[in-house]
C-alpha positions in Angstrom: -0.2 0.0 0.0 1.1 3.5 -0.5 2.3 5.9 1.8 3.6 9.1 1.6 5.5 9.2 4.5 7.7 6.3 3.1 8.3 8.7 -0.1 9.0 11.7 1.5 12.4 12.1 1.7 12.8 10.6 -1.8 10.8 13.5 -3.2 12.6 15.7 -1.6 16.3 14.3 -2.7 14.7 13.9 -6.1 13.2 17.2 -6.9 16.7 19.0 -5.0 18.4 17.5 -8.2 15.8 17.7 -10.6 14.5 21.3 -10.3 17.5 22.8 -11.3 17.7 20.6 -14.4 13.7 21.5 -15.0 15.1 25.4 -15.2 17.9 24.3 -17.2 15.3 22.7 -19.7 13.2 25.3 -19.3 15.7 27.8 -20.4 16.0 25.6 -23.2 12.4 25.0 -24.2 11.4 28.8 -24.1 14.3 29.4 -26.4 12.9 26.7 -28.7 9.1 28.4 -28.0 10.9 31.8 -28.5 12.4 30.9 -31.8 8.7 29.3 -32.8 7.0 32.7 -32.0 9.0 35.1 -33.4 9.7 33.2 -36.5 6.2 32.7 -36.9 5.0 35.8 -36.5 7.8 37.3 -38.9 6.2 35.1 -41.4 2.4 36.4 -40.3 0.4 34.3 -42.6 3.1 32.7 -44.9 3.3 29.4 -43.1 6.8 28.6 -44.9 9.1 30.2 -42.4 7.9 28.0 -39.8 7.9 25.1 -41.6 11.5 25.7 -42.7 12.6 26.3 -39.5 10.6 22.7 -38.2 12.1 21.0 -41.1 15.9 22.1 -40.5 15.8 21.5 -36.7 14.3 18.2 -37.4 17.1 16.9 -39.8 19.5 18.3 -37.8 18.1 16.9 -34.3 18.7 13.5 -35.2 22.7 13.1 -35.1 22.8 15.9 -32.9 20.6 13.9 -30.3 23.0 10.9 -31.1 25.8 12.8 -30.2 24.1 13.9 -27.0 23.5 10.1 -26.2 27.0 9.6 -26.2 28.4 12.1 -23.7 25.4 11.3 -21.3 27.0 8.0 -20.8 29.2 9.9 -18.6 27.4 10.8 -15.8 26.4 7.5 -14.6 30.3 6.4 -14.7 31.0 9.6 -12.4 28.2 8.9 -10.5 29.7 5.5 -9.3 33.2 7.0 -9.1 31.7 9.9 -6.9 29.9 7.1 -4.4 32.9 5.7 -4.4 35.3 9.0 -3.7 37.6 7.9 -7.0 38.7 11.6 -8.2 41.3 10.3 -10.0 39.6 8.3 -12.6 36.8 11.1 -12.4 39.1 13.2 -13.6 40.5 10.8 -16.4 36.9 10.6 -17.2 36.3 14.5 -17.7 39.9 15.2 -18.9 38.9 12.5 -21.9 35.6 13.3 -22.4 36.3 16.9 -22.9 38.7 15.8 -25.9 36.8 12.9 -27.3 33.4 14.4 -27.3 34.7 17.7 -28.7 36.1 15.6 -32.1 32.8 13.6 -32.0 31.2 17.9 -32.5 33.6 18.0 -35.0 32.8 14.8 -37.1 29.2 15.4 -36.8 29.0 18.7 -37.9 31.0 17.7 -40.8 28.7 14.8 -41.7 25.7 17.0 -41.0 27.1 19.3 -43.7 27.9 17.1 -45.9 24.0 16.1 -46.1 22.5 19.3 -46.8 22.5 18.7 -50.7 19.8 15.4 -49.3 17.4 18.0 -48.0 15.8 18.4 -51.3 15.3 14.4 -51.5 13.0 13.9 -48.3 9.5 15.1 -50.1 9.5 18.5 -48.9 8.2 21.6 -50.6 10.8 23.0 -52.2 10.3 26.5 -51.0 10.3 25.2 -47.5 13.7 23.5 -48.4 15.1 26.6 -49.8 14.3 29.1 -46.2 15.4 25.7 -44.2 19.0 24.9 -45.7 20.5 28.6 -44.3 19.1 27.8 -40.8 20.2 24.2 -40.4 23.6 25.4 -41.7 24.2 27.6 -38.6 22.8 24.7 -36.3 25.6 22.3 -37.9 27.9 25.2 -36.9 27.3 24.9 -33.2 27.5 20.8 -33.1 31.5 21.3 -31.2 30.4 23.6 -28.9 27.4 21.7 -28.1 29.9 18.8 -27.1 32.1 20.7 -25.0 29.7 22.0 -23.1 27.9 18.3 -22.7 31.7 17.2 -21.2 31.3 19.8 -18.5 27.4 19.4 -18.0 27.2 15.9 -17.7 30.3 15.4 -15.1 28.6 17.7 -13.0 25.7 15.7 -12.9 27.2 13.0 -11.8 28.8 14.5 -9.1 25.4 15.9 -8.4 25.9 19.5 -9.3 22.7 20.2 -11.3 22.8 24.3 -10.3 25.8 25.4 -12.7 24.2 24.0 -15.9 20.7 26.2 -15.1 22.9 29.1 -14.6 24.7 28.5 -17.8 21.7 27.6 -19.9 19.8 30.4 -19.1 22.0 33.0 -19.6 23.2 31.6 -22.9 19.5 31.2 -23.7 18.5 34.1 -22.9 21.4 35.9 -25.4 19.8 33.6 -27.8 16.1 35.1 -27.4 18.1 38.6 -28.0 20.3 37.4 -30.5 17.1 36.2 -32.3 15.5 40.0 -32.2 18.5 41.3 -33.6 18.8 39.3 -36.7 15.4 37.6 -37.4 13.9 41.2 -37.5 17.2 43.1 -38.7 17.8 45.7 -35.7 21.0 48.0 -35.1 21.3 48.0 -38.6 22.0 44.2 -39.1 20.5 43.1 -42.2 17.1 41.2 -41.6 17.7 37.6 -41.9 14.2 35.5 -40.9 14.7 32.3 -40.2 18.4 32.1 -40.9 18.8 34.9 -38.4 17.0 32.3 -35.4 20.0 29.9 -36.7 22.5 32.5 -36.0 21.0 33.7 -32.8 21.2 29.9 -31.4 24.8 29.5 -33.1 26.6 32.4 -31.2 24.1 31.2 -27.8 26.1 27.6 -28.2 29.4 29.2 -28.1 28.7 31.1 -25.0 28.0 28.0 -23.4 30.9 26.2 -22.9 32.8 29.3 -22.3 31.1 30.1 -19.4 31.3 26.2 -18.0 34.8 26.4 -18.4 35.4 29.7 -16.3 33.4 28.1 -13.9 35.7 25.4 -13.6 38.6 27.3 -13.8 37.1 29.7 -10.8 36.5 27.1 -8.2 39.6 24.7 -6.8 36.8 22.0 -6.0 36.1 21.2 -9.6 39.7 22.6 -11.1 41.2 19.8 -9.5 39.8 17.9 -12.2 41.5 19.3 -14.7 45.0 19.5 -13.1 47.8 18.0 -15.5 45.2 18.5 -18.3 46.7 17.8 -21.8 46.2 15.8 -25.1 48.7 13.7 -23.8 46.5 12.2 -21.3 44.5 11.1 -23.8 43.7 7.6 -23.3 41.8 5.1 -25.3 40.5 2.6 -22.6 38.9 5.4 -21.1 37.2 6.6 -24.1 36.4 2.8 -24.8 34.4 3.1 -21.5 32.4 6.4 -22.0 31.7 4.3 -25.1 30.4 1.3 -23.4 28.0 3.2 -21.7 27.3 5.8 -24.1 26.7 4.3 -27.2 23.4 2.1 -26.0 22.5 5.6 -24.5 22.8 7.1 -28.3 21.5 4.3 -30.1 18.2 4.3 -28.2 17.8 8.3 -28.2 18.5 8.1 -32.1 15.6 5.4 -32.4 13.8 7.5 -30.3 14.2 10.9 -32.0 14.0 9.0 -35.8 10.7 8.4 -35.0 10.0 12.3 -34.2 12.1 13.1 -37.0 10.5 10.5 -39.7 6.8 12.0 -38.2 7.7 15.1 -39.5 9.0 14.6 -42.2 5.5 12.5 -43.3 3.8 15.8 -42.4 5.8 17.0 -44.8 4.0 15.1 -47.5 0.7 16.7 -46.2 1.4 19.9 -47.0 3.4 23.3 -45.4 0.5 23.6 -42.8 0.9 20.2 -41.4 4.1 20.7 -40.9 3.7 24.1 -39.7 1.7 22.8 -36.9 3.7 19.4 -36.1 6.1 22.1 -35.0 3.8 23.9 -32.6 2.6 20.8 -31.1 6.3 19.1 -30.9 7.5 22.5 -29.3 4.6 22.3 -27.0 5.3 18.8 -26.2 8.9 19.4 -25.2 7.5 22.0 -23.0 5.6 19.3 -21.0 9.0 16.5 -21.7 11.2 19.4 -19.9 10.0 18.1 -17.1 9.7 14.4 -17.5 13.7 14.3 -18.9 14.5 16.5 -15.5 13.0 13.8 -13.5 14.6 11.4 -15.4 18.3 12.9 -15.2 17.8 12.7 -11.4 16.9 9.9 -11.6 20.0 8.6 -12.9 21.6 10.7 -10.5 19.8 9.1 -7.5 20.0 5.7 -8.8 24.3 5.5 -9.9 25.1 7.0 -6.5 22.6 4.1 -4.8 24.5 1.5 -7.1 27.9 2.6 -6.0 27.4 2.9 -2.4 25.3 -0.7 -3.0 22.1 0.6 -1.2 19.8 -1.2 -3.5 16.6 -0.7 -1.2 17.5 3.2 -1.3 18.1 3.0 -5.0 14.5 1.1 -5.7 12.6 3.7 -3.5 14.2 6.5 -5.0 13.5 4.9 -8.6 9.6 4.3 -7.6 9.4 7.8 -6.4 10.4 9.0 -9.7 7.4 7.1 -11.1 5.4 8.9 -8.9 6.9 12.3 -9.8 6.5 11.8 -13.3 2.8 10.3 -13.4 1.6 13.2 -11.5 3.0 15.7 -13.8 2.0 13.7 -17.2 -1.3 13.6 -16.0 -1.7 17.0 -15.5 0.1 18.4 -18.7 -2.5 16.0 -20.4 -5.5 17.8 -18.8 -3.8 21.1 -20.3 -3.3 19.8 -23.6 -6.6 18.4 -23.8 -8.7 21.6 -22.0 -6.5 24.7 -24.1 -5.7 22.8 -27.4 -7.6 25.5 -29.4 -6.1 28.8 -27.4 -2.5 27.6 -27.1 -1.7 27.4 -31.4 -3.4 31.0 -31.9 -0.2 32.1 -30.0 1.9 30.6 -32.7 0.3 31.7 -35.7 -2.4 33.6 -37.6 -3.0 30.7 -40.0 -6.3 29.2 -39.3 -5.5 26.0 -40.9 -2.5 25.5 -38.6 -3.9 26.4 -35.9 -7.0 23.7 -36.5 -4.5 21.2 -37.6 -2.3 21.7 -34.0 -5.6 21.9 -32.0 -6.4 18.1 -33.0 -2.3 17.0 -32.8 -2.5 18.7 -29.0 -5.7 16.2 -28.1 -3.2 13.1 -29.7 -0.2 14.4 -27.8 -2.2 14.1 -24.5 -2.9 10.4 -25.4 0.9 9.3 -25.0 2.3 11.4 -22.0 1.8 8.8 -19.4 3.7 6.1 -21.2 6.3 8.7 -22.3 7.1 10.0 -18.9 7.3 6.2 -17.7 9.2 4.9 -20.5 11.6 8.2 -19.7 12.1 7.3 -16.1 13.0 4.2 -17.0 15.7 4.8 -19.0 17.2 7.0 -16.5 17.2 4.2 -14.3 18.8 1.8 -16.3 21.4 4.6 -16.8 22.1 4.8 -13.3 22.4 0.9 -13.1 24.7 0.7 -15.7 22.4 -2.0 -17.3 22.3 0.2 -21.2 22.7 -2.3 -23.7 19.1 -3.8 -23.6 17.8 -0.6 -24.2 18.5 -0.1 -27.8 16.7 -3.1 -28.8 13.4 -2.7 -27.2 13.7 1.4 -28.7 13.9 -0.1 -32.0 10.6 -2.3 -31.6 9.3 0.6 -30.0 9.8 3.2 -32.4 11.1 1.5 -35.8 8.8 -1.7 -36.0 5.6 0.1 -34.0 6.0 4.3 -33.9 6.5 5.0 -37.4 4.6 1.7 -39.1 1.3 2.6 -37.2 1.6 6.3 -37.8 2.0 5.6 -41.5 -0.6 2.8 -41.1 -3.5 5.4 -39.4 -1.8 8.3 -41.3 -2.0 7.6 -44.8 -3.2 3.9 -45.4 -6.1 4.7 -43.1 -6.6 8.5 -44.1 -6.4 10.3 -40.3 -4.0 12.8 -41.6 -1.6 15.0 -38.9 -3.7 13.1 -36.2 -3.0 9.4 -37.7 0.9 10.3 -37.6 0.5 11.1 -33.8 -1.3 8.4 -33.0 1.8 6.0 -33.9 3.3 7.4 -30.6 1.0 6.2 -28.3 2.0 2.3 -29.6 5.5 3.1 -29.6 5.8 4.5 -26.2 3.7 2.4 -24.7 5.5 -0.7 -25.6 8.8 1.0 -24.5 7.8 1.9 -21.3 6.3 -1.9 -20.6 9.5 -3.4 -21.9 11.8 -1.1 -19.3 9.7 -1.8 -16.5 10.1 -5.3 -16.9 13.8 -5.2 -17.3 14.4 -3.1 -14.6 12.4 -5.2 -11.8 14.2 -8.4 -13.4 17.6 -6.5 -13.2 17.0 -5.0 -9.4 16.2 -8.8 -8.2 19.5 -9.2 -9.6 21.2 -6.2 -7.7 19.8 -7.7 -4.5 21.1 -11.4 -5.1 24.3 -10.2 -6.1 26.1 -9.0 -3.1 28.3 -6.0 -2.7 30.5 -4.6 -5.3 34.3 -5.0 -5.5 35.8 -1.4 -5.2 
């Protein structure tokens, strides 16, 4: 039987870690919202600029989230070492992560740039692609800076510090909004750049973020010690392998999940620019709800990794259950808001009546998958924390490629439901992922109870 008193301290501990991450995500989401509001208002009745930002962002996102997934592998490794007090190995992870993740960002950026000619072969309206490419190119240039920032961010999360990333993200994203205002509309003598201006603002703000992180580390003795002796000569393939061992399965899962959203966005383009614009608004609103989910998932990984390192499986189990409670409460609220305000919120983004109508329908179907989305995300956080990550890739493959995308196509095109049918596919994919991951977690926790203490 559920008792609040049993989980009270767990809720408090999880929320103390999650709330700064919430504000971090809020900063990122508000920037995305601002981009869409400003570009949408810039376009007025014309849906092309907003559709271009949607398409360019979607194509960029799939390799972006794949690279970020590799970086997320650092957090549980650092978290376990932090619980054991092993600073030397933690410093090695950070230093190798800085070098490896930045190099990975450069490689990903080159691949994304080489893919520009392919944008005309994804079935999108030519006028949308023409506007999307300059915006996309700016995002591509930002990849090395993103990955350098994530090297520091994931390390800090591993040691339980989520406040610094919050401050850095909010500062850089406020700068992004200011840059957007200047470059989208052509203020202070700059040329009016439209959608490309939003991309330039994003690039400049992403350059600021790692500079602020490096400055923080250098100004704090506690963290500067982790950079002592930093040199490319300390690059260790063994350490990089450990980062890849943890990061690649996480990256694969995030790639497969992201591809479901990107694939759906591309299929929206087959239905016209109005559907593309509506999809961008609905996804942006979904991300607003998902920021809380991601924050709880990140806090879960930190709490679980610390309990895993200390071999406190009872505490680990309570922390995990508390995260499920929190995310279910939040997603229930989000679903209610989506349904009740689905006709009003889209009007904030566009004046196009058809786009508003389609978005209202999509918000209803977005509400349907909220609970499943929350459960699967927290489950991924638990599996990361106990370093049981190999299973999440095959689960994601079944859920998103064998269920989500095919079911969405079936409802959207074969059965003629259009954009709403494409969104219905998310309910099937996310629900399948949630169920399979819970089954895996129950099995893994039983093994931890039976395995005895971890050798140092």
